C-alpha positions as CSV (number, residue, x, y, z in Angstrom):
1,M,3.3,-7.0,20.3
2,A,6.4,-7.7,22.4
3,Q,7.4,-4.1,22.5
4,G,3.9,-3.0,23.5
5,L,3.8,-5.6,26.3
6,E,7.2,-4.5,27.6
7,A,6.1,-0.9,27.7
8,L,2.9,-1.8,29.5
9,A,4.9,-3.9,32.0
10,D,7.1,-0.9,32.8
11,K,4.0,1.3,33.4
12,A,2.4,-1.3,35.6
13,E,5.6,-1.6,37.6
14,Q,5.7,2.2,38.1
15,A,2.0,2.2,39.2
16,G,2.5,-0.6,41.6
17,S,-0.9,-2.3,41.1
18,L,-3.9,-2.3,38.8
19,R,-5.8,-0.1,41.2
20,E,-3.2,2.6,40.7
21,M,-3.0,2.5,36.9
22,N,-4.6,5.4,35.0
23,A,-7.4,5.1,32.5
24,Q,-5.0,5.2,29.5
25,N,-2.9,2.4,30.9
26,L,-6.0,0.3,31.7
27,R,-7.1,0.7,28.1
28,E,-3.7,-0.5,26.9
29,L,-3.9,-3.5,29.3
30,S,-7.3,-4.4,27.8
31,K,-6.0,-4.1,24.3
32,W,-3.0,-6.3,24.8
33,T,-5.0,-8.9,26.8
34,T,-7.4,-9.0,23.9
35,A,-4.5,-9.4,21.4
36,M,-3.0,-12.3,23.4
37,R,-6.3,-14.1,23.7
38,H,-6.9,-13.6,19.9
39,A,-3.4,-14.9,19.1
40,V,-3.8,-18.0,21.1
41,A,-7.4,-18.7,19.9
42,T,-6.4,-18.4,16.2
43,A,-2.9,-20.0,16.3
44,N,-4.0,-22.7,13.8
45,E,-6.5,-20.6,11.9
46,F,-6.2,-18.4,8.9
47,H,-7.1,-14.8,9.8
48,D,-9.7,-14.7,7.0
49,Q,-12.4,-17.0,8.3
50,S,-14.6,-16.8,5.3
51,R,-13.2,-20.0,3.9
52,R,-13.4,-22.1,7.1
53,Q,-10.1,-23.9,6.7
54,T,-7.4,-24.4,9.3
55,I,-3.7,-23.9,8.6
56,D,-3.2,-27.6,9.1
57,Q,-5.8,-28.5,6.6
58,G,-4.6,-26.1,4.0
59,G,-0.9,-27.2,4.4
60,E,-1.7,-30.9,4.4
61,S,-3.9,-30.5,1.3
62,T,-1.1,-28.8,-0.6
63,I,1.5,-31.3,0.5
64,A,-0.7,-34.2,-0.6
65,E,-1.6,-32.7,-4.0
66,L,2.0,-31.8,-4.8
67,G,3.2,-35.2,-3.6
68,T,1.5,-36.7,-6.7
69,R,3.5,-34.5,-9.1
70,K,6.8,-35.5,-10.7
71,S,9.8,-34.1,-9.0
72,A,11.5,-31.2,-10.7
73,K,14.8,-33.1,-10.5
74,Q,13.3,-35.7,-12.9
75,R,13.1,-33.0,-15.5
76,R,16.6,-32.3,-16.9
77,G,18.2,-30.3,-19.7
78,A,16.0,-28.7,-22.3
79,L,12.9,-30.3,-20.7
80,R,13.6,-28.6,-17.4
81,L,14.3,-25.2,-19.0
82,M,11.1,-25.5,-21.0
83,D,9.1,-26.4,-17.8
84,E,10.5,-23.4,-15.9
85,L,9.7,-21.1,-18.9
86,L,6.1,-22.3,-19.2
87,N,5.5,-22.3,-15.4
88,A,7.3,-20.0,-13.0
89,D,8.6,-17.6,-15.7
90,M,5.5,-17.2,-17.8
91,L,2.4,-18.0,-15.8
92,D,0.2,-15.3,-14.3
93,A,-0.5,-15.7,-10.6
94,W,-3.9,-17.3,-11.0
95,H,-2.6,-20.1,-13.2
96,F,0.5,-20.6,-11.1
97,F,-1.5,-21.1,-7.8
98,K,-4.1,-23.1,-9.5
99,Q,-1.5,-25.7,-10.5
100,L,-0.4,-25.9,-6.8
101,G,-3.9,-27.2,-5.8
102,G,-7.1,-26.1,-4.1
103,A,-5.6,-24.7,-0.9
104,A,-3.0,-22.6,-2.8
105,E,-5.7,-21.3,-5.1
106,E,-7.8,-20.2,-2.2
107,R,-4.8,-18.2,-0.8
108,Y,-4.4,-16.5,-4.2
109,Q,-8.1,-15.8,-4.5
110,A,-8.0,-13.9,-1.2
111,L,-5.2,-11.7,-2.6
112,R,-7.3,-11.2,-5.8
113,E,-10.2,-10.1,-3.7
114,G,-7.9,-7.7,-2.0
115,F,-7.1,-6.2,-5.3
116,N,-10.8,-5.4,-5.8
117,K,-11.0,-4.0,-2.3
118,Q,-8.0,-1.6,-2.9
119,I,-9.5,-0.3,-6.1
120,R,-12.7,0.5,-4.3
121,Y,-10.8,2.3,-1.6
122,L,-8.8,4.3,-4.1
123,T,-11.9,5.2,-6.1
124,H,-13.6,6.5,-2.9
125,A,-10.5,8.6,-2.0
126,S,-10.4,10.0,-5.6
127,E,-14.1,10.9,-5.5
128,Y,-13.7,12.5,-2.1
129,M,-10.8,14.7,-3.2
130,K,-12.6,15.7,-6.4
131,E,-15.4,17.1,-4.3
132,A,-13.1,18.6,-1.7
133,T,-11.0,20.4,-4.2
134,E,-13.8,21.7,-6.4
135,G,-13.0,25.2,-7.4
136,I,-9.5,25.0,-6.1
137,N,-6.4,25.1,-8.2
138,V,-4.3,22.3,-6.6
139,K,-1.3,23.0,-8.9
140,A,-1.0,26.5,-7.4
141,L,-0.9,25.0,-3.9
142,G,1.6,22.2,-4.3
143,G,3.9,20.3,-6.7
144,K,7.1,21.1,-8.5
145,N,5.9,24.3,-10.1
146,A,4.0,25.8,-7.2
147,K,5.1,29.2,-5.9
148,K,7.1,29.2,-2.6
149,Q,7.0,31.7,0.2
150,T,10.1,32.5,2.2
151,F,9.9,32.8,6.0
152,E,12.8,34.4,7.9
153,L,12.6,32.9,11.3
154,G,14.8,33.0,14.4
155,G,15.9,29.4,14.0
156,G,16.5,29.6,10.3
157,T,14.9,30.2,6.9
158,L,12.0,28.1,5.4
159,E,10.7,28.2,1.8
160,L,7.3,26.6,1.7
161,T,4.6,26.2,-0.9
162,K,1.0,26.5,0.3
163,A,0.9,22.7,0.4
164,G,3.9,22.7,2.8
165,S,2.3,25.3,5.0
166,M,-0.9,23.2,5.0
167,E,1.1,20.2,6.2
168,L,2.7,22.2,9.0
169,Y,-0.8,23.5,9.9
170,E,-2.0,19.9,10.4
171,L,1.1,18.7,12.2
172,S,0.9,21.5,14.7
173,K,-2.5,20.1,15.8
174,R,-1.2,16.6,16.5
175,K,0.1,16.2,20.1
176,Q,2.8,13.7,19.1
177,A,4.1,16.1,16.4
178,Q,4.3,19.1,18.7
179,K,7.3,17.7,20.7
180,H,9.2,17.2,17.4
181,L,8.3,20.7,16.1
182,Y,9.0,22.8,19.1
183,E,11.8,20.9,20.9
184,V,13.8,19.7,17.8
185,G,12.7,21.4,14.6
186,V,12.0,20.6,11.0
187,V,13.9,19.7,7.8
188,L,13.1,20.5,4.2
189,K,14.9,18.1,2.0
190,E,14.8,20.7,-0.9
191,Q,16.9,23.0,1.3
192,G,19.4,20.4,2.4
193,V,19.8,18.5,5.7
194,D,20.0,21.4,8.2
195,T,17.4,21.5,11.0
196,V,15.3,24.7,11.3
197,H,14.2,25.3,14.9
198,L,10.6,26.5,15.3
199,T,8.6,28.2,18.1
200,E,4.8,28.2,18.4
201,A,4.9,31.8,17.2
202,D,6.8,30.8,14.1
203,V,4.3,28.1,13.2
204,Q,1.4,30.6,13.8
205,T,3.1,33.1,11.5
206,I,3.4,30.5,8.7
207,T,-0.1,29.1,9.1
208,D,-1.7,32.5,9.3
209,T,-0.7,32.9,5.6
210,L,-3.3,30.2,4.7
211,T,-6.8,31.3,3.7
212,D,-9.8,29.8,5.4
213,A,-10.5,27.7,2.3
214,E,-6.9,26.3,2.3
215,K,-7.2,25.4,6.0
216,A,-10.6,23.9,5.4
217,L,-9.2,21.7,2.6
218,A,-6.3,20.6,4.9
219,D,-8.8,19.7,7.6
220,K,-10.9,17.6,5.2
221,M,-7.8,15.7,4.1
222,Q,-6.7,15.1,7.8
223,R,-10.2,13.9,8.7
224,Y,-10.2,11.5,5.8
225,M,-6.9,10.0,6.9
226,S,-7.8,9.7,10.6
227,R,-11.3,8.4,10.0
228,V,-11.9,6.7,6.6
229,C,-8.3,5.3,6.2
230,A,-8.4,4.3,9.8
231,Q,-11.5,2.3,9.2
232,W,-9.9,0.4,6.4
233,G,-7.0,-0.4,8.7
234,N,-9.2,-1.4,11.6
235,E,-11.2,-3.9,9.6
236,A,-7.9,-5.7,8.9
237,S,-6.4,-5.3,12.4
238,M,-9.6,-6.8,13.9
239,Q,-8.9,-9.9,11.9
240,L,-5.2,-9.9,12.6
241,Y,-5.2,-8.9,16.3
242,G,-8.7,-8.8,17.6
243,Y,-8.7,-5.1,18.3
244,E,-8.8,-1.8,16.4
245,K,-5.3,-0.5,15.9
246,F,-6.0,2.9,14.4
247,G,-8.0,5.4,16.6
248,E,-6.1,8.7,17.0
249,R,-8.6,11.4,16.0
250,D,-6.0,14.1,15.4
251,Y,-3.8,11.7,13.5
252,Y,-1.6,13.1,10.7
253,P,1.4,11.1,9.3
254,I,4.7,12.0,10.8
255,R,8.0,11.6,8.9
256,V,11.3,12.1,10.8
257,D,14.7,12.8,9.3
258,Q,16.3,9.4,8.8
259,N,19.7,10.9,9.3
260,T,18.8,11.1,13.0
261,V,17.7,7.5,13.6
262,D,19.7,4.3,13.7
263,T,19.9,2.1,10.6
264,K,19.1,-1.3,12.1
265,N,17.5,-3.4,9.4
266,T,20.3,-4.5,7.2
267,D,17.8,-5.9,4.7
268,Q,17.1,-2.3,3.7
269,L,20.6,-2.0,2.2
270,S,21.5,-5.6,1.4
271,G,18.3,-6.7,-0.2
272,G,17.7,-9.4,2.4
273,D,15.1,-12.1,1.7
274,S,12.8,-11.9,4.8
275,S,11.9,-8.3,5.8
276,G,10.1,-7.6,2.6
277,L,7.6,-10.4,3.3
278,Y,6.2,-8.6,6.3
279,R,6.7,-4.9,5.4
280,L,3.0,-4.2,5.0
281,K,2.2,-5.5,8.4
282,N,5.0,-3.5,10.1
283,M,4.8,-0.1,8.3
284,G,5.4,2.9,10.5
285,M,1.7,3.8,10.8
286,T,1.0,0.4,12.5
287,K,3.6,1.0,15.3
288,A,2.9,2.5,18.7
289,V,3.7,6.1,19.3
290,Q,7.2,6.7,20.7
291,E,6.4,9.1,23.6
292,N,10.0,10.4,24.1
293,A,10.9,10.6,20.4
294,S,13.1,13.6,19.6
295,N,13.9,13.8,15.9
296,P,13.4,16.6,13.4
297,L,10.2,16.3,11.3
298,I,10.3,16.4,7.5
299,I,7.9,19.0,6.1
300,G,6.6,17.9,2.7
301,D,3.6,18.5,0.5
302,I,0.2,17.8,2.0
303,F,-1.0,16.3,-1.2
304,D,2.0,13.9,-1.4
305,T,1.4,12.9,2.2
306,F,-2.3,12.3,1.6
307,T,-1.5,10.2,-1.5
308,R,1.1,8.2,0.3
309,H,-1.1,7.5,3.3
310,V,-4.1,6.6,1.2
311,D,-1.9,4.2,-0.8
312,D,-0.4,2.6,2.3
313,M,-3.7,2.3,4.2
314,S,-5.5,1.0,1.1
315,R,-2.9,-1.7,0.6
316,Y,-2.9,-2.5,4.3
317,G,-6.6,-2.8,4.5
318,A,-6.9,-4.8,1.3
319,Y,-3.9,-7.1,1.4
320,V,-2.4,-7.5,4.9
321,V,-4.7,-10.3,6.0
322,A,-4.4,-12.3,2.8
323,A,-0.6,-11.8,2.7
324,Q,-0.2,-13.0,6.3
325,D,-2.5,-16.0,5.6
326,M,-0.4,-16.8,2.5
327,M,2.8,-16.8,4.6
328,R,1.0,-19.0,7.2
329,W,0.2,-21.5,4.5
330,Y,3.6,-21.3,2.9
331,N,5.4,-21.8,6.2
332,Y,3.3,-24.8,7.3
333,R,5.4,-27.8,8.5
334,N,4.5,-31.3,9.6
335,G,7.3,-32.1,12.0
336,E,6.2,-35.6,12.6
337,Y,6.7,-36.7,9.0
338,N,9.3,-34.0,8.0
339,L,7.0,-32.5,5.4
340,A,6.5,-28.8,4.6
341,V,4.6,-26.8,2.0
342,K,7.8,-24.9,0.8
343,K,9.7,-28.2,0.5
344,S,6.8,-29.6,-1.5
345,V,6.8,-26.6,-3.8
346,E,10.5,-26.9,-4.4
347,R,10.2,-30.6,-5.0
348,A,7.5,-30.1,-7.7
349,Y,8.6,-26.9,-9.3
350,G,12.2,-26.2,-8.1
351,K,13.6,-23.1,-6.6
352,K,11.8,-21.1,-9.3
353,G,8.5,-22.1,-7.8
354,Q,9.5,-20.8,-4.3
355,E,10.9,-17.6,-5.8
356,Y,7.6,-17.0,-7.6
357,I,5.6,-17.1,-4.4
358,L,8.1,-14.9,-2.4
359,R,8.4,-12.4,-5.2
360,L,4.6,-12.0,-5.3
361,I,4.4,-11.4,-1.6
362,K,7.2,-8.9,-1.7
363,D,5.5,-7.1,-4.6
364,I,2.3,-6.8,-2.5
365,N,4.3,-5.6,0.4
366,G,5.8,-2.8,-1.8
367,E,9.3,-4.1,-1.3
368,T,10.4,-4.4,-4.9
369,A,10.2,-0.7,-5.8
370,P,13.2,0.7,-7.8
371,S,16.2,1.2,-5.5
372,N,18.3,3.7,-7.5
373,T,17.8,6.6,-9.9
374,S,18.8,4.6,-13.0
375,E,16.1,2.0,-12.3
376,K,13.6,4.8,-11.7
377,V,14.4,6.5,-15.0
378,F,14.3,3.1,-16.8
379,N,10.8,2.4,-15.3
380,K,9.7,5.9,-16.4
381,L,10.9,5.3,-19.9
382,T,9.4,1.9,-20.2
383,S,6.1,3.2,-18.8
384,N,5.9,5.9,-21.4
385,A,7.0,3.4,-24.2
386,K,4.3,0.9,-23.2
387,A,1.7,3.7,-23.0
388,A,2.7,4.8,-26.5
389,A,2.4,1.2,-27.7
390,V,-1.2,1.2,-26.7
391,G,-2.0,4.8,-27.3
392,F,-0.2,6.5,-30.1
393,N,-0.2,3.4,-32.3
394,L,-2.6,3.3,-35.3
395,R,-2.3,-0.5,-35.5
396,V,-3.8,-0.8,-32.0
397,V,-6.5,1.7,-32.9
398,V,-7.4,-0.4,-36.0
399,Q,-7.3,-3.6,-34.1
400,Q,-9.5,-2.5,-31.2
401,P,-12.9,-2.8,-33.1
402,M,-11.8,-6.3,-34.2
403,S,-11.8,-7.5,-30.6
404,Y,-15.6,-7.1,-30.7
405,A,-15.7,-9.3,-33.8
406,R,-13.7,-12.0,-32.0
407,A,-15.8,-11.7,-28.9
408,A,-19.0,-12.2,-31.0
409,A,-17.8,-15.7,-31.8
410,E,-18.5,-16.5,-28.1
411,I,-21.1,-14.0,-27.0
412,N,-24.4,-13.0,-28.6
413,P,-23.7,-9.6,-30.4
414,K,-26.9,-8.1,-28.9
415,Y,-25.3,-8.4,-25.4
416,L,-22.0,-6.9,-26.7
417,A,-24.0,-4.0,-28.2
418,M,-25.5,-3.3,-24.7
419,G,-22.0,-2.5,-23.4
420,I,-21.3,0.3,-25.9
421,G,-21.5,3.9,-24.7
422,K,-20.5,6.0,-21.8
423,P,-23.4,5.1,-19.4
424,Q,-22.4,1.4,-19.7
425,I,-18.8,2.2,-19.2
426,E,-19.6,4.1,-16.0
427,L,-21.8,1.3,-14.8
428,A,-19.0,-1.2,-15.4
429,K,-16.6,1.0,-13.4
430,K,-19.1,1.2,-10.6
431,Y,-19.5,-2.5,-10.1
432,C,-16.3,-4.0,-11.6
433,P,-13.1,-2.8,-9.9
434,I,-10.9,-4.0,-12.8
435,A,-12.9,-1.8,-15.2
436,Q,-12.1,1.1,-12.9
437,W,-8.4,0.0,-12.8
438,K,-8.3,0.0,-16.6
439,S,-9.9,3.4,-16.8
440,W,-6.9,4.7,-14.9
441,G,-4.7,3.6,-17.8
442,N,-3.5,0.3,-16.4
443,F,-3.7,-1.8,-19.6
444,D,-0.4,-3.4,-18.5
445,I,2.0,-3.1,-15.6
446,S,3.7,0.4,-15.3
447,T,1.4,2.1,-17.9
448,G,-1.1,3.6,-15.4
449,R,-1.4,7.1,-14.0
450,S,0.6,8.1,-11.0
451,M,-1.0,7.5,-7.6
452,R,-1.1,11.2,-6.9
453,E,-2.8,11.9,-10.2
454,M,-5.5,9.3,-9.5
455,I,-6.2,10.5,-6.0
456,V,-5.5,14.3,-6.1
457,G,-6.2,14.8,-9.8
458,D,-3.2,17.1,-10.9
459,Q,-1.7,15.8,-14.1
460,T,1.8,16.6,-15.4
461,V,2.3,17.5,-19.0
462,I,3.7,14.0,-19.7
463,E,0.7,12.4,-18.0
464,K,-1.7,14.5,-20.1
465,A,0.0,13.5,-23.3
466,R,-0.1,9.9,-22.3
467,E,-3.8,10.0,-21.5
468,A,-4.5,11.7,-24.8
469,G,-2.8,8.8,-26.6
470,T,-4.6,6.1,-24.7
471,K,-7.9,7.8,-25.3
472,L,-7.3,7.4,-29.0
473,A,-7.1,3.6,-28.5
474,G,-10.1,3.7,-26.2
475,A,-12.2,5.6,-28.6
476,A,-11.7,3.0,-31.4
């Protein structure tokens, strides 16, 4: 907000008076006035008003409830180790926040509802792409094995798949991208780090190789990002700031070459403990356009860009409000009596309790992704191993029917029988987000399909083999 206000102040100073400001600047003034009014009015309120509780009330409630618990320091030796094992190290999020009291449980419940919301968003995007790509071989357009076309241009050579040309086609229609394209150039990471300079004629030559159907598909994907994804974000930004943050009709995600920008956030390299807590709120798509930006653009695969943006916007729309409310609750302090929620958590559950909360928020913000190739390979191997444990494992197949027998001890078998069959499964997926999540292969963390496969629908050979295995268990 501070940067936006500073930019607006500069424009107002140049104009001299409100009367001299143009329509665009007046709209900016209205937006920031609304944001300031909203910030002041909701200073002691959670952004999510559905639970009707102020930050003071939530914080004081947690402090009071945790004040009745024994101090973690009173548990020593083996007792302390056992307590950490059975609490912060072993509990799932629901049970962990439940033991912190009602206010903490409400904060977790908001995140859990966000999970359901994101699944619905991703399902909608997947169904949209299934219809948009009907009759189109997506693998022939993009991906590692797609055929590339070489363009010998005045400013250098470009080798692009159809998906790369489709991305360039959409970027060329966004005003903000045109300055980068025609005044600076583009970079293809597969070709190295050298910038290739483009003219409008060059871009026209490249995009003319696309068929009408390929251009139409690219336009459908752009419209989905600039309208549907924007709506997800705007629902959240209205709660956070009081105005709609996403409104550019010709929007298409821009990625600039990071070798041409300053590295300012040391947390990116050092694993700092604060930036990851607010990454979702401050992602690039949420920031104001830099009018005088002059960096080379990265040209990628339109399907990767679409997948990445849908993932980012679905997480933003689903979690950002709940994540910010969680941090407001966690950071609550009562200065008069020197009390604080985080201090109370540490007193009752030690540093492990604090780490649990912060790790969850960083996970939601997407901050804990693998940072090097070795970890990525390890995650890939464990993902396949876990899928095999559920899929290509006859013991699991044999045990699956027994789960019905165990459930029959609690639920009348006639109701269990009603849930058998494909129509019932589809009905469950329609109304129960976690059923949809499990249908994507997410029996356990890291065993699910890739985000691109879920949204775009192009499976790799490994993913096909993994799905074949899990279907065996599912059919039991």
